[in-house]
PDB file of N, CA, C, O and CB in Angstrom:
ATOM      1  N   UNK A   1      27.056  16.413  95.066  1.00  0.00           N
ATOM      2  CA  UNK A   1      27.690  16.902  95.867  1.00  0.00           C
ATOM      3  C   UNK A   1      26.989  17.080  97.394  1.00  0.00           C
ATOM      4  O   UNK A   1      27.710  17.196  98.385  1.00  0.00           O
ATOM      5  CB  UNK A   1      28.078  17.974  95.231  1.00  0.00           C
ATOM      6  N   UNK A   2      25.823  17.089  97.471  1.00  0.00           N
ATOM      7  CA  UNK A   2      24.950  16.953  98.775  1.00  0.00           C
ATOM      8  C   UNK A   2      23.901  16.376  98.406  1.00  0.00           C
ATOM      9  O   UNK A   2      23.576  16.189  97.234  1.00  0.00           O
ATOM     10  CB  UNK A   2      24.553  18.173  99.505  1.00  0.00           C
ATOM     11  N   UNK A   3      23.178  15.988  99.560  1.00  0.00           N
ATOM     12  CA  UNK A   3      22.338  15.188  99.815  1.00  0.00           C
ATOM     13  C   UNK A   3      20.948  15.175  98.950  1.00  0.00           C
ATOM     14  O   UNK A   3      20.337  14.476  98.143  1.00  0.00           O
ATOM     15  CB  UNK A   3      22.208  15.370 101.069  1.00  0.00           C
ATOM     16  N   UNK A   4      20.865  16.300  99.592  1.00  0.00           N
ATOM     17  CA  UNK A   4      19.752  17.006  97.893  1.00  0.00           C
ATOM     18  C   UNK A   4      20.265  18.030  97.852  1.00  0.00           C
ATOM     19  O   UNK A   4      20.539  18.977  98.588  1.00  0.00           O
ATOM     20  CB  UNK A   4      17.846  17.387  97.825  1.00  0.00           C
ATOM     21  N   UNK A   5      20.432  17.498  96.199  1.00  0.00           N
ATOM     22  CA  UNK A   5      20.817  18.720  95.105  1.00  0.00           C
ATOM     23  C   UNK A   5      19.992  20.007  95.138  1.00  0.00           C
ATOM     24  O   UNK A   5      18.848  19.874  95.574  1.00  0.00           O
ATOM     25  CB  UNK A   5      20.639  18.199  93.589  1.00  0.00           C
ATOM     26  N   UNK A   6      20.473  21.564  94.647  1.00  0.00           N
ATOM     27  CA  UNK A   6      20.583  22.343  94.833  1.00  0.00           C
ATOM     28  C   UNK A   6      20.079  22.563  93.057  1.00  0.00           C
ATOM     29  O   UNK A   6      19.937  23.716  92.649  1.00  0.00           O
ATOM     30  CB  UNK A   6      21.749  22.607  95.656  1.00  0.00           C
ATOM     31  N   UNK A   7      19.867  21.507  92.210  1.00  0.00           N
ATOM     32  CA  UNK A   7      20.248  21.680  90.446  1.00  0.00           C
ATOM     33  C   UNK A   7      20.478  20.710  89.912  1.00  0.00           C
ATOM     34  O   UNK A   7      21.518  20.094  89.680  1.00  0.00           O
ATOM     35  CB  UNK A   7      21.391  22.420  89.972  1.00  0.00           C
ATOM     36  N   UNK A   8      18.943  20.482  89.596  1.00  0.00           N
ATOM     37  CA  UNK A   8      18.326  19.332  88.792  1.00  0.00           C
ATOM     38  C   UNK A   8      17.725  19.506  87.496  1.00  0.00           C
ATOM     39  O   UNK A   8      16.679  20.103  87.245  1.00  0.00           O
ATOM     40  CB  UNK A   8      17.350  18.768  89.501  1.00  0.00           C
ATOM     41  N   UNK A   9      18.736  18.742  86.464  1.00  0.00           N
ATOM     42  CA  UNK A   9      18.033  18.811  85.160  1.00  0.00           C
ATOM     43  C   UNK A   9      17.816  17.435  84.487  1.00  0.00           C
ATOM     44  O   UNK A   9      18.465  16.390  84.535  1.00  0.00           O
ATOM     45  CB  UNK A   9      18.824  19.705  84.213  1.00  0.00           C
ATOM     46  N   UNK A  10      16.568  17.826  83.777  1.00  0.00           N
ATOM     47  CA  UNK A  10      16.387  15.841  83.447  1.00  0.00           C
ATOM     48  C   UNK A  10      16.199  16.363  81.560  1.00  0.00           C
ATOM     49  O   UNK A  10      16.173  17.457  80.997  1.00  0.00           O
ATOM     50  CB  UNK A  10      14.103  14.594  84.553  1.00  0.00           C
ATOM     51  N   UNK A  11      16.113  15.087  81.134  1.00  0.00           N
ATOM     52  CA  UNK A  11      16.281  14.979  79.867  1.00  0.00           C
ATOM     53  C   UNK A  11      15.492  15.751  78.441  1.00  0.00           C
ATOM     54  O   UNK A  11      15.698  16.107  77.280  1.00  0.00           O
ATOM     55  CB  UNK A  11      16.143  13.777  79.893  1.00  0.00           C
ATOM     56  N   UNK A  12      14.667  15.701  79.305  1.00  0.00           N
ATOM     57  CA  UNK A  12      13.219  16.745  78.337  1.00  0.00           C
ATOM     58  C   UNK A  12      13.768  18.534  78.125  1.00  0.00           C
ATOM     59  O   UNK A  12      13.207  19.386  77.436  1.00  0.00           O
ATOM     60  CB  UNK A  12      11.222  16.860  79.744  1.00  0.00           C
ATOM     61  N   UNK A  13      15.173  18.711  79.071  1.00  0.00           N
ATOM     62  CA  UNK A  13      15.138  20.078  78.490  1.00  0.00           C
ATOM     63  C   UNK A  13      14.370  20.988  79.669  1.00  0.00           C
ATOM     64  O   UNK A  13      13.770  22.015  79.350  1.00  0.00           O
ATOM     65  CB  UNK A  13      14.286  20.079  76.928  1.00  0.00           C
ATOM     66  N   UNK A  14      14.452  20.443  81.308  1.00  0.00           N
ATOM     67  CA  UNK A  14      13.607  21.082  81.806  1.00  0.00           C
ATOM     68  C   UNK A  14      15.267  21.402  82.886  1.00  0.00           C
ATOM     69  O   UNK A  14      16.205  20.614  83.013  1.00  0.00           O
ATOM     70  CB  UNK A  14      11.919  20.259  82.281  1.00  0.00           C
ATOM     71  N   UNK A  15      15.124  22.826  83.517  1.00  0.00           N
ATOM     72  CA  UNK A  15      16.744  22.923  84.806  1.00  0.00           C
ATOM     73  C   UNK A  15      15.585  23.373  85.821  1.00  0.00           C
ATOM     74  O   UNK A  15      14.663  24.161  85.609  1.00  0.00           O
ATOM     75  CB  UNK A  15      18.571  24.563  84.499  1.00  0.00           C
ATOM     76  N   UNK A  16      15.993  22.413  87.367  1.00  0.00           N
ATOM     77  CA  UNK A  16      15.482  23.292  88.161  1.00  0.00           C
ATOM     78  C   UNK A  16      16.476  23.969  89.101  1.00  0.00           C
ATOM     79  O   UNK A  16      17.666  23.691  89.256  1.00  0.00           O
ATOM     80  CB  UNK A  16      14.487  22.686  88.814  1.00  0.00           C
ATOM     81  N   UNK A  17      15.668  25.016  89.758  1.00  0.00           N
ATOM     82  CA  UNK A  17      17.425  25.529  90.324  1.00  0.00           C
ATOM     83  C   UNK A  17      16.786  25.563  91.547  1.00  0.00           C
ATOM     84  O   UNK A  17      15.576  25.343  91.513  1.00  0.00           O
ATOM     85  CB  UNK A  17      18.414  27.264  89.759  1.00  0.00           C
ATOM     86  N   UNK A  18      17.274  25.774  92.575  1.00  0.00           N
ATOM     87  CA  UNK A  18      16.902  25.345  94.202  1.00  0.00           C
ATOM     88  C   UNK A  18      17.275  26.095  94.978  1.00  0.00           C
ATOM     89  O   UNK A  18      18.475  25.927  95.194  1.00  0.00           O
ATOM     90  CB  UNK A  18      17.393  24.173  94.776  1.00  0.00           C
ATOM     91  N   UNK A  19      16.513  27.478  95.970  1.00  0.00           N
ATOM     92  CA  UNK A  19      17.474  27.750  97.041  1.00  0.00           C
ATOM     93  C   UNK A  19      16.593  27.390  98.941  1.00  0.00           C
ATOM     94  O   UNK A  19      15.633  27.848  99.561  1.00  0.00           O
ATOM     95  CB  UNK A  19      17.969  29.712  96.684  1.00  0.00           C
ATOM     96  N   UNK A  20      17.709  26.290  99.192  1.00  0.00           N
ATOM     97  CA  UNK A  20      17.326  26.251 100.344  1.00  0.00           C
ATOM     98  C   UNK A  20      18.028  26.430 101.490  1.00  0.00           C
ATOM     99  O   UNK A  20      18.279  25.529 102.290  1.00  0.00           O
ATOM    100  CB  UNK A  20      16.875  25.404 100.403  1.00  0.00           C
ATOM    101  N   UNK A  21      18.438  27.868 101.623  1.00  0.00           N
ATOM    102  CA  UNK A  21      19.262  29.000 102.390  1.00  0.00           C
ATOM    103  C   UNK A  21      17.806  29.705 102.862  1.00  0.00           C
ATOM    104  O   UNK A  21      16.736  29.968 102.313  1.00  0.00           O
ATOM    105  CB  UNK A  21      20.521  30.138 101.273  1.00  0.00           C
ATOM    106  N   UNK A  22      18.558  29.898 104.572  1.00  0.00           N
ATOM    107  CA  UNK A  22      17.175  30.927 105.146  1.00  0.00           C
ATOM    108  C   UNK A  22      16.893  32.284 104.010  1.00  0.00           C
ATOM    109  O   UNK A  22      15.865  32.675 103.458  1.00  0.00           O
ATOM    110  CB  UNK A  22      17.678  31.788 107.010  1.00  0.00           C
ATOM    111  N   UNK A  23      17.662  32.545 103.988  1.00  0.00           N
ATOM    112  CA  UNK A  23      17.931  34.362 103.625  1.00  0.00           C
ATOM    113  C   UNK A  23      18.309  33.778 101.904  1.00  0.00           C
ATOM    114  O   UNK A  23      18.457  32.642 101.456  1.00  0.00           O
ATOM    115  CB  UNK A  23      19.824  35.521 104.842  1.00  0.00           C
ATOM    116  N   UNK A  24      18.383  35.415 101.132  1.00  0.00           N
ATOM    117  CA  UNK A  24      17.815  35.374  99.741  1.00  0.00           C
ATOM    118  C   UNK A  24      19.713  35.056  99.430  1.00  0.00           C
ATOM    119  O   UNK A  24      20.743  35.016 100.102  1.00  0.00           O
ATOM    120  CB  UNK A  24      16.717  37.165  98.969  1.00  0.00           C
ATOM    121  N   UNK A  25      19.385  34.923  98.293  1.00  0.00           N
ATOM    122  CA  UNK A  25      21.199  34.611  97.809  1.00  0.00           C
ATOM    123  C   UNK A  25      21.382  34.864  96.124  1.00  0.00           C
ATOM    124  O   UNK A  25      20.302  34.870  95.535  1.00  0.00           O
ATOM    125  CB  UNK A  25      21.753  32.568  98.144  1.00  0.00           C
ATOM    126  N   UNK A  26      22.099  34.988  95.611  1.00  0.00           N
ATOM    127  CA  UNK A  26      22.934  34.856  94.804  1.00  0.00           C
ATOM    128  C   UNK A  26      23.395  34.424  94.064  1.00  0.00           C
ATOM    129  O   UNK A  26      24.580  34.757  94.075  1.00  0.00           O
ATOM    130  CB  UNK A  26      23.306  34.870  94.920  1.00  0.00           C
ATOM    131  N   UNK A  27      22.916  33.080  92.455  1.00  0.00           N
ATOM    132  CA  UNK A  27      23.942  32.325  92.021  1.00  0.00           C
ATOM    133  C   UNK A  27      24.299  31.938  90.779  1.00  0.00           C
ATOM    134  O   UNK A  27      23.508  31.632  89.888  1.00  0.00           O
ATOM    135  CB  UNK A  27      23.885  31.454  92.520  1.00  0.00           C
ATOM    136  N   UNK A  28      25.333  31.946  90.713  1.00  0.00           N
ATOM    137  CA  UNK A  28      26.342  31.567  89.206  1.00  0.00           C
ATOM    138  C   UNK A  28      26.062  29.835  89.104  1.00  0.00           C
ATOM    139  O   UNK A  28      26.604  28.931  89.739  1.00  0.00           O
ATOM    140  CB  UNK A  28      28.565  31.982  89.486  1.00  0.00           C
ATOM    141  N   UNK A  29      24.910  29.771  87.957  1.00  0.00           N
ATOM    142  CA  UNK A  29      25.213  28.149  87.343  1.00  0.00           C
ATOM    143  C   UNK A  29      25.865  27.490  85.925  1.00  0.00           C
ATOM    144  O   UNK A  29      25.457  27.497  84.763  1.00  0.00           O
ATOM    145  CB  UNK A  29      23.926  27.566  87.261  1.00  0.00           C
ATOM    146  N   UNK A  30      26.964  26.969  86.508  1.00  0.00           N
ATOM    147  CA  UNK A  30      27.715  26.419  85.499  1.00  0.00           C
ATOM    148  C   UNK A  30      26.873  25.457  84.595  1.00  0.00           C
ATOM    149  O   UNK A  30      26.538  24.370  85.066  1.00  0.00           O
ATOM    150  CB  UNK A  30      28.872  25.736  86.104  1.00  0.00           C
ATOM    151  N   UNK A  31      26.442  25.871  83.063  1.00  0.00           N
ATOM    152  CA  UNK A  31      25.980  24.951  82.141  1.00  0.00           C
ATOM    153  C   UNK A  31      26.264  23.798  82.276  1.00  0.00           C
ATOM    154  O   UNK A  31      25.712  22.844  82.823  1.00  0.00           O
ATOM    155  CB  UNK A  31      26.256  25.169  81.081  1.00  0.00           C
ATOM    156  N   UNK A  32      27.591  24.003  81.490  1.00  0.00           N
ATOM    157  CA  UNK A  32      28.630  22.741  81.085  1.00  0.00           C
ATOM    158  C   UNK A  32      28.765  21.641  82.320  1.00  0.00           C
ATOM    159  O   UNK A  32      28.745  20.443  82.039  1.00  0.00           O
ATOM    160  CB  UNK A  32      30.314  23.398  80.754  1.00  0.00           C
ATOM    161  N   UNK A  33      28.907  22.096  83.743  1.00  0.00           N
ATOM    162  CA  UNK A  33      29.040  21.121  84.386  1.00  0.00           C
ATOM    163  C   UNK A  33      27.580  20.037  84.786  1.00  0.00           C
ATOM    164  O   UNK A  33      27.605  19.064  85.540  1.00  0.00           O
ATOM    165  CB  UNK A  33      29.727  21.732  85.448  1.00  0.00           C
ATOM    166  N   UNK A  34      26.445  20.546  84.063  1.00  0.00           N
ATOM    167  CA  UNK A  34      25.275  19.946  84.396  1.00  0.00           C
ATOM    168  C   UNK A  34      24.861  19.650  82.970  1.00  0.00           C
ATOM    169  O   UNK A  34      24.413  18.545  83.274  1.00  0.00           O
ATOM    170  CB  UNK A  34      24.279  20.819  85.298  1.00  0.00           C
ATOM    171  N   UNK A  35      24.650  19.713  81.739  1.00  0.00           N
ATOM    172  CA  UNK A  35      24.822  19.046  80.375  1.00  0.00           C
ATOM    173  C   UNK A  35      25.808  18.902  80.051  1.00  0.00           C
ATOM    174  O   UNK A  35      26.820  19.242  80.664  1.00  0.00           O
ATOM    175  CB  UNK A  35      24.377  19.496  79.408  1.00  0.00           C
ATOM    176  N   UNK A  36      25.728  18.161  78.623  1.00  0.00           N
ATOM    177  CA  UNK A  36      26.713  17.059  78.326  1.00  0.00           C
ATOM    178  C   UNK A  36      27.338  18.432  76.821  1.00  0.00           C
ATOM    179  O   UNK A  36      28.404  18.867  76.385  1.00  0.00           O
ATOM    180  CB  UNK A  36      25.731  14.934  77.782  1.00  0.00           C
ATOM    181  N   UNK A  37      26.185  18.562  76.618  1.00  0.00           N
ATOM    182  CA  UNK A  37      27.020  19.968  75.590  1.00  0.00           C
ATOM    183  C   UNK A  37      26.185  21.540  75.804  1.00  0.00           C
ATOM    184  O   UNK A  37      24.979  21.543  75.560  1.00  0.00           O
ATOM    185  CB  UNK A  37      26.829  19.521  73.443  1.00  0.00           C
ATOM    186  N   UNK A  38      26.692  22.542  76.150  1.00  0.00           N
ATOM    187  CA  UNK A  38      25.946  23.956  75.796  1.00  0.00           C
ATOM    188  C   UNK A  38      25.828  24.314  74.244  1.00  0.00           C
ATOM    189  O   UNK A  38      25.242  25.364  73.982  1.00  0.00           O
ATOM    190  CB  UNK A  38      26.792  25.216  76.492  1.00  0.00           C
ATOM    191  N   UNK A  39      26.239  23.681  73.374  1.00  0.00           N
ATOM    192  CA  UNK A  39      26.401  24.430  71.933  1.00  0.00           C
ATOM    193  C   UNK A  39      24.864  24.426  71.392  1.00  0.00           C
ATOM    194  O   UNK A  39      24.098  23.468  71.291  1.00  0.00           O
ATOM    195  CB  UNK A  39      27.565  23.516  70.735  1.00  0.00           C
ATOM    196  N   UNK A  40      24.649  25.834  71.069  1.00  0.00           N
ATOM    197  CA  UNK A  40      23.082  25.951  70.580  1.00  0.00           C
ATOM    198  C   UNK A  40      22.264  26.757  71.795  1.00  0.00           C
ATOM    199  O   UNK A  40      21.336  27.493  71.461  1.00  0.00           O
ATOM    200  CB  UNK A  40      22.323  24.239  70.326  1.00  0.00           C
ATOM    201  N   UNK A  41      22.590  26.623  73.117  1.00  0.00           N
ATOM    202  CA  UNK A  41      21.382  27.116  73.605  1.00  0.00           C
ATOM    203  C   UNK A  41      21.586  28.968  73.834  1.00  0.00           C
ATOM    204  O   UNK A  41      22.574  29.673  74.040  1.00  0.00           O
ATOM    205  CB  UNK A  41      21.045  26.176  75.120  1.00  0.00           C
ATOM    206  N   UNK A  42      19.998  29.278  73.659  1.00  0.00           N
ATOM    207  CA  UNK A  42      20.512  30.969  73.797  1.00  0.00           C
ATOM    208  C   UNK A  42      19.760  30.944  74.568  1.00  0.00           C
ATOM    209  O   UNK A  42      19.176  32.006  74.352  1.00  0.00           O
ATOM    210  CB  UNK A  42      20.448  32.234  72.726  1.00  0.00           C
ATOM    211  N   UNK A  43      19.248  30.467  75.441  1.00  0.00           N
ATOM    212  CA  UNK A  43      18.588  30.818  76.781  1.00  0.00           C
ATOM    213  C   UNK A  43      17.755  30.017  77.503  1.00  0.00           C
ATOM    214  O   UNK A  43      17.313  29.009  76.952  1.00  0.00           O
ATOM    215  CB  UNK A  43      17.891  31.823  76.674  1.00  0.00           C
ATOM    216  N   UNK A  44      17.381  30.329  78.903  1.00  0.00           N
ATOM    217  CA  UNK A  44      16.491  29.276  79.367  1.00  0.00           C
ATOM    218  C   UNK A  44      15.278  30.683  79.707  1.00  0.00           C
ATOM    219  O   UNK A  44      15.489  31.893  79.782  1.00  0.00           O
ATOM    220  CB  UNK A  44      17.230  28.068  80.920  1.00  0.00           C
ATOM    221  N   UNK A  45      14.193  30.007  79.833  1.00  0.00           N
ATOM    222  CA  UNK A  45      12.907  30.317  79.882  1.00  0.00           C
ATOM    223  C   UNK A  45      12.460  30.363  81.504  1.00  0.00           C
ATOM    224  O   UNK A  45      12.376  29.209  81.925  1.00  0.00           O
ATOM    225  CB  UNK A  45      12.127  29.266  78.987  1.00  0.00           C
ATOM    226  N   UNK A  46      12.191  31.226  82.392  1.00  0.00           N
ATOM    227  CA  UNK A  46      11.132  30.591  83.785  1.00  0.00           C
ATOM    228  C   UNK A  46      10.237  30.146  82.895  1.00  0.00           C
ATOM    229  O   UNK A  46       9.811  30.823  81.960  1.00  0.00           O
ATOM    230  CB  UNK A  46      10.323  31.746  85.115  1.00  0.00           C
ATOM    231  N   UNK A  47       9.899  28.929  83.161  1.00  0.00           N
ATOM    232  CA  UNK A  47       8.281  28.337  83.482  1.00  0.00           C
ATOM    233  C   UNK A  47       6.703  29.075  83.810  1.00  0.00           C
ATOM    234  O   UNK A  47       5.690  29.369  83.175  1.00  0.00           O
ATOM    235  CB  UNK A  47       8.467  27.588  84.727  1.00  0.00           C
ATOM    236  N   UNK A  48       7.117  29.140  84.948  1.00  0.00           N
ATOM    237  CA  UNK A  48       5.861  30.097  85.704  1.00  0.00           C
ATOM    238  C   UNK A  48       5.900  32.002  85.423  1.00  0.00           C
ATOM    239  O   UNK A  48       4.869  32.671  85.492  1.00  0.00           O
ATOM    240  CB  UNK A  48       6.124  29.800  87.701  1.00  0.00           C
ATOM    241  N   UNK A  49       7.010  32.492  85.173  1.00  0.00           N
ATOM    242  CA  UNK A  49       6.914  33.750  84.595  1.00  0.00           C
ATOM    243  C   UNK A  49       6.937  34.488  82.956  1.00  0.00           C
ATOM    244  O   UNK A  49       6.613  35.573  82.475  1.00  0.00           O
ATOM    245  CB  UNK A  49       7.798  34.166  85.211  1.00  0.00           C
ATOM    246  N   UNK A  50       7.680  32.847  82.323  1.00  0.00           N
ATOM    247  CA  UNK A  50       7.821  33.182  81.035  1.00  0.00           C
ATOM    248  C   UNK A  50       9.419  34.385  80.833  1.00  0.00           C
ATOM    249  O   UNK A  50       9.508  34.975  79.757  1.00  0.00           O
ATOM    250  CB  UNK A  50       6.173  33.904  80.625  1.00  0.00           C
ATOM    251  N   UNK A  51      10.325  34.580  81.710  1.00  0.00           N
ATOM    252  CA  UNK A  51      11.313  35.422  81.901  1.00  0.00           C
ATOM    253  C   UNK A  51      12.273  34.617  80.794  1.00  0.00           C
ATOM    254  O   UNK A  51      12.178  33.467  80.364  1.00  0.00           O
ATOM    255  CB  UNK A  51      11.810  35.591  83.543  1.00  0.00           C
ATOM    256  N   UNK A  52      13.196  35.636  80.513  1.00  0.00           N
ATOM    257  CA  UNK A  52      14.149  35.028  79.803  1.00  0.00           C
ATOM    258  C   UNK A  52      15.156  35.175  80.583  1.00  0.00           C
ATOM    259  O   UNK A  52      15.211  36.080  81.415  1.00  0.00           O
ATOM    260  CB  UNK A  52      14.361  35.453  78.539  1.00  0.00           C
ATOM    261  N   UNK A  53      16.044  34.328  80.413  1.00  0.00           N
ATOM    262  CA  UNK A  53      17.235  34.055  81.313  1.00  0.00           C
ATOM    263  C   UNK A  53      18.874  33.886  80.377  1.00  0.00           C
ATOM    264  O   UNK A  53      19.372  32.761  80.341  1.00  0.00           O
ATOM    265  CB  UNK A  53      16.788  32.481  82.187  1.00  0.00           C
ATOM    266  N   UNK A  54      19.542  34.964  79.730  1.00  0.00           N
ATOM    267  CA  UNK A  54      20.398  35.295  79.082  1.00  0.00           C
ATOM    268  C   UNK A  54      22.106  34.175  79.783  1.00  0.00           C
ATOM    269  O   UNK A  54      22.867  34.153  80.750  1.00  0.00           O
ATOM    270  CB  UNK A  54      20.247  37.081  79.223  1.00  0.00           C
ATOM    271  N   UNK A  55      21.847  33.386  78.359  1.00  0.00           N
ATOM    272  CA  UNK A  55      23.226  32.221  78.504  1.00  0.00           C
ATOM    273  C   UNK A  55      24.720  32.843  78.677  1.00  0.00           C
ATOM    274  O   UNK A  55      25.282  32.769  77.584  1.00  0.00           O
ATOM    275  CB  UNK A  55      23.372  31.236  76.979  1.00  0.00           C
ATOM    276  N   UNK A  56      25.628  33.474  79.737  1.00  0.00           N
ATOM    277  CA  UNK A  56      26.796  34.079  78.811  1.00  0.00           C
ATOM    278  C   UNK A  56      27.639  33.174  79.195  1.00  0.00           C
ATOM    279  O   UNK A  56      27.484  32.547  80.243  1.00  0.00           O
ATOM    280  CB  UNK A  56      27.356  35.630  78.990  1.00  0.00           C
ATOM    281  N   UNK A  57      28.950  32.944  78.132  1.00  0.00           N
ATOM    282  CA  UNK A  57      29.762  31.766  78.931  1.00  0.00           C
ATOM    283  C   UNK A  57      29.843  30.634  79.571  1.00  0.00           C
ATOM    284  O   UNK A  57      30.674  30.237  80.388  1.00  0.00           O
ATOM    285  CB  UNK A  57      30.090  31.974  79.519  1.00  0.00           C
ATOM    286  N   UNK A  58      28.368  29.861  78.873  1.00  0.00           N
ATOM    287  CA  UNK A  58      27.910  28.626  79.575  1.00  0.00           C
ATOM    288  C   UNK A  58      27.167  28.703  80.794  1.00  0.00           C
ATOM    289  O   UNK A  58      27.008  27.653  81.417  1.00  0.00           O
ATOM    290  CB  UNK A  58      28.961  27.862  79.870  1.00  0.00           C
ATOM    291  N   UNK A  59      26.758  29.603  81.174  1.00  0.00           N
ATOM    292  CA  UNK A  59      26.228  30.320  82.749  1.00  0.00           C
ATOM    293  C   UNK A  59      25.606  31.421  82.688  1.00  0.00           C
ATOM    294  O   UNK A  59      25.673  32.393  81.935  1.00  0.00           O
ATOM    295  CB  UNK A  59      27.299  30.721  83.758  1.00  0.00           C
ATOM    296  N   UNK A  60      24.806  31.071  83.840  1.00  0.00           N
ATOM    297  CA  UNK A  60      23.113  31.818  84.485  1.00  0.00           C
ATOM    298  C   UNK A  60      23.495  32.224  85.720  1.00  0.00           C
ATOM    299  O   UNK A  60      24.048  31.564  86.599  1.00  0.00           O
ATOM    300  CB  UNK A  60      21.560  30.662  84.749  1.00  0.00           C
ATOM    301  N   UNK A  61      23.071  33.656  85.722  1.00  0.00           N
ATOM    302  CA  UNK A  61      23.389  34.761  86.172  1.00  0.00           C
ATOM    303  C   UNK A  61      21.938  34.771  87.146  1.00  0.00           C
ATOM    304  O   UNK A  61      21.087  35.094  86.317  1.00  0.00           O
ATOM    305  CB  UNK A  61      23.730  35.944  84.965  1.00  0.00           C
ATOM    306  N   UNK A  62      21.059  34.540  88.779  1.00  0.00           N
ATOM    307  CA  UNK A  62      20.378  34.845  89.293  1.00  0.00           C
ATOM    308  C   UNK A  62      20.738  35.845  90.439  1.00  0.00           C
ATOM    309  O   UNK A  62      21.648  35.695  91.254  1.00  0.00           O
ATOM    310  CB  UNK A  62      19.894  33.916  89.426  1.00  0.00           C
ATOM    311  N   UNK A  63      19.874  36.879  90.360  1.00  0.00           N
ATOM    312  CA  UNK A  63      20.238  37.788  91.166  1.00  0.00           C
ATOM    313  C   UNK A  63      19.260  37.817  92.352  1.00  0.00           C
ATOM    314  O   UNK A  63      18.077  37.978  92.054  1.00  0.00           O
ATOM    315  CB  UNK A  63      20.359  38.999  90.458  1.00  0.00           C
ATOM    316  N   UNK A  64      19.592  37.677  93.721  1.00  0.00           N
ATOM    317  CA  UNK A  64      18.340  37.624  94.675  1.00  0.00           C
ATOM    318  C   UNK A  64      16.971  37.157  94.894  1.00  0.00           C
ATOM    319  O   UNK A  64      15.878  37.664  95.147  1.00  0.00           O
ATOM    320  CB  UNK A  64      18.115  38.447  94.800  1.00  0.00           C
ATOM    321  N   UNK A  65      17.727  35.355  94.592  1.00  0.00           N
ATOM    322  CA  UNK A  65      16.651  34.165  94.689  1.00  0.00           C
ATOM    323  C   UNK A  65      16.954  34.336  96.439  1.00  0.00           C
ATOM    324  O   UNK A  65      17.882  34.465  97.238  1.00  0.00           O
ATOM    325  CB  UNK A  65      17.098  32.282  93.695  1.00  0.00           C
ATOM    326  N   UNK A  66      15.215  34.218  96.362  1.00  0.00           N
ATOM    327  CA  UNK A  66      14.641  34.365  97.620  1.00  0.00           C
ATOM    328  C   UNK A  66      14.519  32.903  98.808  1.00  0.00           C
ATOM    329  O   UNK A  66      14.378  31.781  98.321  1.00  0.00           O
ATOM    330  CB  UNK A  66      13.207  34.931  97.194  1.00  0.00           C
ATOM    331  N   UNK A  67      14.575  33.044  99.997  1.00  0.00           N
ATOM    332  CA  UNK A  67      14.983  31.906 100.576  1.00  0.00           C
ATOM    333  C   UNK A  67      13.969  31.063 100.236  1.00  0.00           C
ATOM    334  O   UNK A  67      12.869  31.554  99.983  1.00  0.00           O
ATOM    335  CB  UNK A  67      15.252  31.977 101.961  1.00  0.00           C
ATOM    336  N   UNK A  68      14.132  29.892 100.184  1.00  0.00           N
ATOM    337  CA  UNK A  68      13.911  28.680 100.610  1.00  0.00           C
ATOM    338  C   UNK A  68      12.964  28.691  98.828  1.00  0.00           C
ATOM    339  O   UNK A  68      11.992  27.938  98.757  1.00  0.00           O
ATOM    340  CB  UNK A  68      13.041  28.450 102.485  1.00  0.00           C
ATOM    341  N   UNK A  69      13.262  29.387  97.781  1.00  0.00           N
ATOM    342  CA  UNK A  69      12.639  28.986  96.608  1.00  0.00           C
ATOM    343  C   UNK A  69      13.453  28.309  95.751  1.00  0.00           C
ATOM    344  O   UNK A  69      14.496  27.821  96.185  1.00  0.00           O
ATOM    345  CB  UNK A  69      12.107  29.992  95.968  1.00  0.00           C
ATOM    346  N   UNK A  70      13.068  28.171  94.307  1.00  0.00           N
ATOM    347  CA  UNK A  70      12.903  27.550  93.648  1.00  0.00           C
ATOM    348  C   UNK A  70      12.462  28.082  92.069  1.00  0.00           C
ATOM    349  O   UNK A  70      11.289  28.442  91.969  1.00  0.00           O
ATOM    350  CB  UNK A  70      12.273  26.892  94.339  1.00  0.00           C
ATOM    351  N   UNK A  71      13.267  28.155  90.894  1.00  0.00           N
ATOM    352  CA  UNK A  71      13.220  27.986  89.515  1.00  0.00           C
ATOM    353  C   UNK A  71      13.084  26.890  89.132  1.00  0.00           C
ATOM    354  O   UNK A  71      13.685  25.890  89.523  1.00  0.00           O
ATOM    355  CB  UNK A  71      14.110  28.383  88.921  1.00  0.00           C
ATOM    356  N   UNK A  72      12.000  27.000  88.051  1.00  0.00           N
ATOM    357  CA  UNK A  72      12.525  25.994  86.510  1.00  0.00           C
ATOM    358  C   UNK A  72      12.272  26.157  85.335  1.00  0.00           C
ATOM    359  O   UNK A  72      11.082  26.261  85.038  1.00  0.00           O
ATOM    360  CB  UNK A  72      12.126  24.748  86.368  1.00  0.00           C
ATOM    361  N   UNK A  73      13.022  26.215  84.550  1.00  0.00           N
ATOM    362  CA  UNK A  73      13.394  26.608  83.821  1.00  0.00           C
ATOM    363  C   UNK A  73      13.549  25.967  82.412  1.00  0.00           C
ATOM    364  O   UNK A  73      14.499  25.185  82.419  1.00  0.00           O
ATOM    365  CB  UNK A  73      14.116  26.938  84.343  1.00  0.00           C
ATOM    366  N   UNK A  74      12.908  26.043  81.168  1.00  0.00           N
ATOM    367  CA  UNK A  74      13.286  25.584  80.120  1.00  0.00           C
ATOM    368  C   UNK A  74      14.023  25.911  79.627  1.00  0.00           C
ATOM    369  O   UNK A  74      14.303  27.108  79.679  1.00  0.00           O
ATOM    370  CB  UNK A  74      12.770  25.487  79.523  1.00  0.00           C
ATOM    371  N   UNK A  75      15.160  24.535  78.448  1.00  0.00           N
ATOM    372  CA  UNK A  75      16.427  24.949  77.587  1.00  0.00           C
ATOM    373  C   UNK A  75      16.127  25.830  76.588  1.00  0.00           C
ATOM    374  O   UNK A  75      15.845  26.836  77.239  1.00  0.00           O
ATOM    375  CB  UNK A  75      17.107  23.820  76.915  1.00  0.00           C
ATOM    376  N   UNK A  76      16.022  26.071  75.626  1.00  0.00           N
ATOM    377  CA  UNK A  76      15.942  27.219  74.448  1.00  0.00           C
ATOM    378  C   UNK A  76      17.212  27.059  73.800  1.00  0.00           C
ATOM    379  O   UNK A  76      18.208  27.728  74.077  1.00  0.00           O
ATOM    380  CB  UNK A  76      15.754  28.860  74.971  1.00  0.00           C
ATOM    381  N   UNK A  77      17.151  26.101  72.879  1.00  0.00           N
ATOM    382  CA  UNK A  77      18.080  26.008  71.968  1.00  0.00           C
ATOM    383  C   UNK A  77      18.063  27.201  70.522  1.00  0.00           C
ATOM    384  O   UNK A  77      16.957  27.739  70.559  1.00  0.00           O
ATOM    385  CB  UNK A  77      17.904  24.519  71.587  1.00  0.00           C
ATOM    386  N   UNK A  78      18.702  27.637  69.590  1.00  0.00           N
ATOM    387  CA  UNK A  78      19.001  27.755  68.866  1.00  0.00           C
ATOM    388  C   UNK A  78      18.108  27.489  67.631  1.00  0.00           C
ATOM    389  O   UNK A  78      18.555  27.665  66.497  1.00  0.00           O
ATOM    390  CB  UNK A  78      19.850  27.373  69.108  1.00  0.00           C
TER     391      UNK A  78
END
């Protein structure tokens, strides 16, 4: 929808999420709109911090994402 996407998925199982705003934001990412299927996704792992983000109702929630920041996740299936 935007010239530069805020969410990027590649078929190797990685999901990049970007905050291009000049302030902190809370983001809700609907995975079913990005992936062909969310069946079997248990959680996402932050590539840089190893933090696990639980998937709830095919969504992930990112609280207080810093201004001009990004997150890179690996998708973990059951």
